[in-house]
C-alpha positions as CSV (number, residue, x, y, z in Angstrom):
1,M,76.2,123.6,172.9
2,Y,77.2,125.7,169.9
3,S,80.9,125.6,170.4
4,D,80.9,121.8,170.1
5,C,78.8,121.7,166.9
6,H,80.9,120.4,164.0
7,V,79.7,121.0,160.5
8,R,81.2,119.6,157.3
9,V,79.8,120.8,154.0
10,R,80.7,119.6,150.5
11,F,79.2,121.1,147.3
12,H,79.0,119.3,144.0
13,Q,78.4,120.9,140.6
14,P,75.7,119.2,138.7
15,S,76.7,117.6,135.4
16,P,76.7,120.1,132.4
17,A,73.3,118.9,131.2
18,L,71.8,119.7,134.6
19,R,73.5,123.0,135.5
20,P,70.8,125.2,134.0
21,Y,68.3,123.7,136.4
22,F,70.1,123.5,139.8
23,T,72.4,125.6,141.9
24,T,74.4,122.8,143.5
25,F,73.9,119.4,145.1
26,Y,75.4,119.6,148.6
27,L,76.0,117.3,151.5
28,T,76.0,118.7,155.0
29,E,77.1,116.6,157.9
30,I,76.3,117.9,161.4
31,E,77.6,116.4,164.6
32,V,76.3,117.7,167.9
33,P,77.3,115.8,171.1
34,D,75.2,114.2,173.8
35,G,71.9,114.3,171.8
36,Q,71.9,118.1,171.8
37,R,70.4,120.3,169.0
38,V,71.3,123.6,167.4
39,V,69.2,126.4,166.0
40,D,69.9,128.5,162.9
41,W,68.1,130.5,160.3
42,L,68.1,129.9,156.6
43,H,68.0,133.0,154.4
44,P,65.5,133.7,151.6
45,E,66.4,131.4,148.7
46,W,65.1,129.4,145.7
47,A,63.3,126.1,146.1
48,N,65.0,123.1,147.7
49,L,64.6,119.5,148.4
50,R,66.4,118.4,151.5
51,C,66.7,114.7,152.6
52,F,67.8,113.8,156.1
53,R,69.3,110.8,157.7
54,G,69.7,111.0,161.4
55,D,68.1,113.6,163.7
56,L,65.2,115.1,161.8
57,P,64.7,118.9,162.0
58,L,62.0,121.1,163.4
59,S,61.4,123.6,160.5
60,E,59.4,126.8,160.9
61,I,58.4,129.5,158.4
62,Q,56.3,132.4,159.7
63,G,52.6,131.9,158.9
64,E,53.0,128.1,158.3
65,P,52.5,125.2,160.7
66,P,55.9,123.8,161.9
67,L,57.1,120.7,160.1
68,Q,58.7,118.1,162.4
69,D,60.0,114.5,162.1
70,V,60.0,114.6,158.3
71,S,62.9,112.9,156.4
72,A,62.4,114.8,153.1
73,I,61.3,118.4,152.9
74,V,60.5,120.5,149.9
75,T,60.7,124.2,150.4
76,G,59.2,126.5,147.8
77,P,61.0,129.8,146.9
78,T,61.2,131.9,150.0
79,S,61.1,135.6,150.9
80,S,61.4,135.0,154.6
81,T,63.6,133.1,157.0
82,L,63.3,129.5,157.8
83,R,64.2,128.7,161.4
84,F,65.4,125.2,162.0
85,T,66.4,123.1,165.0
86,I,68.5,119.9,164.4
87,G,71.0,117.5,165.9
88,T,73.4,115.0,164.5
89,S,72.4,114.4,160.9
90,R,73.5,113.9,157.2
91,I,71.6,116.1,154.8
92,W,71.5,116.1,151.0
93,G,70.3,119.4,149.6
94,I,69.2,119.9,146.0
95,G,68.9,123.6,145.1
96,F,66.3,124.2,142.3
97,L,66.8,127.2,140.1
98,P,63.6,128.6,138.8
99,L,64.2,126.8,135.5
100,G,64.7,123.6,137.5
101,W,61.5,124.1,139.4
102,S,59.6,124.5,136.1
103,A,61.3,121.6,134.5
104,F,61.1,119.0,137.3
105,I,58.2,120.2,139.6
106,G,56.1,121.9,137.0
107,R,53.8,123.8,139.4
108,Q,53.1,127.5,139.7
109,A,55.9,128.6,142.0
110,N,53.8,131.3,143.7
111,Q,51.5,128.7,145.1
112,Y,54.4,127.1,146.9
113,A,56.3,130.2,147.9
114,D,57.2,130.6,151.6
115,R,55.8,127.1,152.4
116,L,57.2,123.8,153.6
117,F,56.0,120.3,152.4
118,D,56.5,116.8,153.5
119,A,57.9,115.5,150.2
120,G,57.0,111.9,151.1
121,C,53.3,112.7,151.6
122,A,52.4,115.7,149.5
123,P,50.8,114.4,146.2
124,D,52.4,117.2,144.1
125,F,55.9,115.8,144.9
126,A,55.1,112.1,144.4
127,P,57.4,112.0,141.3
128,L,60.3,112.6,143.7
129,S,59.6,109.4,145.7
130,P,62.0,107.1,143.8
131,L,64.9,109.4,144.6
132,I,63.9,110.0,148.2
133,D,63.3,106.4,148.9
134,S,66.6,105.2,147.4
135,L,69.0,108.1,148.2
136,F,70.4,106.7,151.5
137,D,70.4,103.0,150.6
138,G,73.1,101.1,152.4
139,E,76.0,102.6,154.3
140,P,76.8,106.3,153.8
141,D,78.5,106.7,150.5
142,E,78.7,110.3,149.2
143,M,79.6,109.5,145.6
144,A,77.0,106.7,145.3
145,E,74.4,109.1,146.7
146,L,75.4,111.9,144.3
147,Q,75.2,109.5,141.4
148,R,71.6,108.6,142.4
149,I,70.7,112.3,142.4
150,E,72.3,112.8,139.0
151,A,70.7,109.7,137.4
152,Y,67.3,110.6,138.6
153,F,67.2,114.1,137.1
154,L,69.1,113.2,133.9
155,K,66.5,110.6,133.2
156,R,63.7,113.1,133.5
157,R,65.3,116.1,131.8
158,D,63.3,117.7,129.0
159,P,65.2,120.5,127.2
160,D,62.1,121.6,125.3
161,L,60.6,123.5,128.3
162,P,57.9,126.1,127.6
163,D,59.1,129.6,128.6
164,R,62.7,128.4,128.9
165,A,64.2,131.4,127.1
166,R,62.1,133.9,129.1
167,I,63.0,132.2,132.4
168,I,66.7,132.4,131.5
169,A,66.4,136.1,130.5
170,C,64.6,137.0,133.7
171,H,67.1,135.2,135.9
172,A,70.0,136.8,134.1
173,A,68.5,140.2,134.9
174,L,67.8,139.4,138.5
175,V,71.4,138.5,139.3
176,D,72.7,141.7,137.6
177,P,73.4,144.1,140.4
178,D,72.8,147.1,138.1
179,V,69.2,146.1,137.6
180,S,67.3,147.7,140.5
181,T,63.9,148.7,139.3
182,V,61.0,146.9,137.6
183,A,61.4,149.2,134.6
184,E,65.1,148.2,134.3
185,F,64.1,144.6,134.8
186,A,61.6,144.8,131.9
187,E,64.1,146.6,129.7
188,A,66.8,144.1,130.4
189,T,64.6,141.1,129.5
190,G,62.6,142.7,126.6
191,I,59.4,141.6,128.3
192,A,56.4,143.9,128.8
193,A,55.8,144.7,132.5
194,H,52.4,143.0,132.7
195,T,53.9,139.8,131.1
196,L,56.9,140.0,133.4
197,E,54.7,140.1,136.4
198,R,52.9,136.9,135.4
199,L,56.1,135.1,134.5
200,C,57.9,136.0,137.7
201,R,55.0,134.8,139.8
202,R,54.6,131.5,137.9
203,H,58.3,130.6,137.7
204,F,60.1,132.6,140.4
205,G,57.4,132.6,143.1
206,F,57.1,136.4,143.6
207,P,56.3,139.6,141.7
208,P,59.3,141.4,140.1
209,S,59.4,144.2,142.7
210,L,59.7,141.7,145.6
211,L,62.3,139.7,143.7
212,L,64.5,142.8,143.2
213,R,64.1,143.8,146.8
214,R,65.1,140.3,147.9
215,Q,68.2,140.4,145.7
216,R,69.3,143.8,147.1
217,F,68.8,142.5,150.6
218,M,70.7,139.2,150.0
219,R,73.7,141.0,148.5
220,S,73.9,143.0,151.7
221,L,73.5,140.1,154.0
222,A,76.0,137.9,152.2
223,H,78.5,140.8,152.2
224,Y,78.2,141.1,156.0
225,M,78.2,137.4,156.8
226,L,81.5,136.9,154.8
227,D,83.1,139.9,156.5
228,P,81.4,141.0,159.8
229,S,84.2,143.5,160.3
230,L,82.5,145.7,157.8
231,K,79.6,146.2,160.3
232,W,76.1,146.6,158.7
233,I,76.8,150.1,157.4
234,G,79.7,148.8,155.4
235,A,77.8,145.9,153.9
236,I,74.7,147.6,152.8
237,D,74.1,147.4,149.0
238,G,74.5,150.7,147.1
239,H,70.8,150.7,145.9
240,Y,69.6,151.3,149.5
241,H,68.6,154.9,150.1
242,D,69.7,154.8,153.8
243,Q,70.3,152.4,156.7
244,A,66.6,152.7,157.8
245,Q,65.4,151.2,154.6
246,F,67.8,148.3,155.0
247,V,66.6,147.8,158.6
248,R,63.0,147.6,157.4
249,D,64.0,145.0,154.8
250,F,65.8,143.0,157.5
251,H,62.6,142.8,159.5
252,R,60.7,141.9,156.3
253,F,63.0,139.1,155.2
254,M,64.5,137.8,158.5
255,G,61.8,138.6,161.1
256,M,64.3,140.3,163.4
257,S,66.6,143.3,163.5
258,P,70.2,143.3,162.2
259,S,71.5,143.5,165.7
260,E,69.4,140.5,166.9
261,Y,70.6,138.5,163.9
262,A,74.2,139.4,164.5
263,A,74.0,138.5,168.2
264,A,72.6,135.0,167.5
265,P,75.0,132.1,166.8
266,H,75.0,130.7,163.3
267,P,76.8,127.4,163.7
268,I,75.5,125.9,160.5
269,L,75.0,128.8,158.1
270,N,78.4,130.3,158.7
271,A,80.0,127.0,157.6
272,V,77.7,126.6,154.7
273,M,78.1,130.1,153.4
274,R,81.8,130.1,153.5
275,A,82.0,126.7,151.8
276,R,79.6,127.8,149.1
277,Q,81.5,131.0,148.5
278,E,84.7,129.1,148.1
279,F,83.2,126.4,145.8
280,V,80.6,128.4,143.7
281,G,81.7,132.0,144.1
282,S,78.4,133.1,145.6
283,A,77.7,132.7,149.3
284,V,74.0,132.3,149.1
285,Q,71.7,130.5,146.7
286,A,69.6,133.5,145.8
287,L,72.7,135.1,144.2
288,H,73.7,132.0,142.2
289,V,74.5,132.8,138.5
290,P,72.9,130.0,136.4
291,K,75.2,128.1,134.0
292,V,73.2,128.2,130.8
293,D,74.5,127.1,127.3
């Protein structure tokens, strides 16, 4: 089943005016023979809109009802794995940076964190309907579909976003591997700790301590996935005190042990991560460095 799964991924940089708001726009084409389906696990990441044409996924986040037979899914920022099952499908993904979530969704991110939504039914995402309804018009045409995504967001872009400067400062500190404590986070941003807590929950979905913990974990996981020969001990981020601390984080963020994860096939994520690393320079969305003027 897994050996016959063919995955093709192409990433596209948003136009310069949109780069502060999005990670990438990406098309994933999955082919699985004979009506079969594959299983994989998404890592913790920023918010996404994913639109599907073909086999529709079964998507599951711990603590949430499964979402099935939905052609457009909004995922809030996550601190846990999303398990998905899918067959032959074309998928457009739109990766919202925290600034993009604030600009185009405009809702408190912590209220949507670690949750899945049917974008076609949830009233909070009704403004996305024109894009969702038109994205796959006609025969498959990658460039035409990309242009529809670009046109939709360019038309709705408002550069005068409240908290813009502070969101940018917080994100810059988060992707700095030398920032490992909340005190260092506050110092790097010049924002008082109590204000930083409020800003992070509103725009990033989680408190500063959990965001830093997630970044540390994702640096380790990405390192391993790109070079499994390192083994886990060679991939662990330097800010971990010991391997036991990393194992606890693995259970917290992925719902399984490192050995269980390594033993499972990753027919889609392996392809996506390698393509993303080659195109963007960071294998996972959570480590994406925003392009800000």
